[in-house]
C-alpha positions in Angstrom: 0.0 0.0 0.0 1.4 3.4 -0.9 1.2 6.4 1.5 -0.8 9.4 0.3 1.6 12.0 -1.2 4.6 9.7 -1.1 5.6 7.5 -4.0 8.6 6.0 -2.2 7.0 4.9 1.1 5.2 1.6 1.7 3.3 0.0 4.6 3.7 -3.6 5.4 0.8 -5.5 7.0 1.3 -8.5 9.3 -1.2 -11.0 10.6 -1.2 -13.8 13.2 -0.9 -17.3 12.0 -1.7 -20.3 14.3 0.8 -23.1 13.9 0.4 -26.4 15.8 3.8 -27.4 17.3 5.1 -29.3 20.4 5.3 -27.0 23.4 8.9 -28.0 24.2 10.2 -27.1 20.7 8.1 -23.9 20.6 9.5 -22.7 23.9 13.1 -23.6 22.9 12.7 -21.3 19.8 11.1 -18.5 21.8 13.8 -18.6 24.4 16.6 -18.5 21.9 17.4 -14.8 22.1 20.1 -15.0 19.4 17.2 -15.5 16.9 16.6 -11.7 17.2 19.4 -11.2 14.7 17.7 -12.8 11.7 14.2 -11.8 12.8 14.5 -8.2 14.0 14.9 -5.8 11.1 16.9 -3.3 13.2 19.4 -5.9 14.4 22.7 -6.5 12.6 24.3 -8.5 15.4 23.2 -10.0 18.8 25.6 -11.2 21.6 23.9 -13.0 24.5 25.6 -13.0 27.9 23.9 -15.5 30.3 24.3 -14.7 34.1 22.5 -17.9 35.1 20.2 -20.5 33.7 17.2 -18.1 33.4 18.7 -14.6 33.2 21.4 -12.5 31.7 21.9 -9.6 29.3 22.3 -9.2 25.5 23.8 -6.6 23.2 22.3 -5.6 19.9 23.9 -3.5 17.2 22.0 -2.4 14.1 20.5 0.6 12.4 17.1 2.3 12.5 15.6 2.6 9.0 19.0 1.4 7.7 20.3 4.9 8.2 21.0 5.6 11.9 23.4 3.2 13.7 22.5 2.2 17.2 23.5 -0.2 20.0 21.6 -1.4 23.0 22.1 -3.5 26.1 19.1 -5.3 27.6 18.7 -7.5 30.7 16.4 -10.6 30.3 14.7 -13.2 32.4 13.2 -16.4 31.1 10.0 -17.9 32.4 7.7 -20.8 31.5 6.2 -19.1 28.5 9.2 -17.3 27.0 11.3 -14.4 28.2 11.1 -10.7 29.2 13.6 -7.9 28.7 
């Protein structure tokens, strides 16, 4: 879809898709923080630093809109349904 008055801008639409998968395998994927690198458009590299079995921190480098370089450090905790940072 094109934005009004802009021939070079586009909007991407996303939707939820239900996929049946075993719980253990699904949680293993959700908890793999390094998957942010290929899945998050702003991320160019991700380095995870565990501090224990369920917590730690990670560094992300990347760029906003592919123009502005940025870096961030985030603490995370994992729980039964995924992780929070």
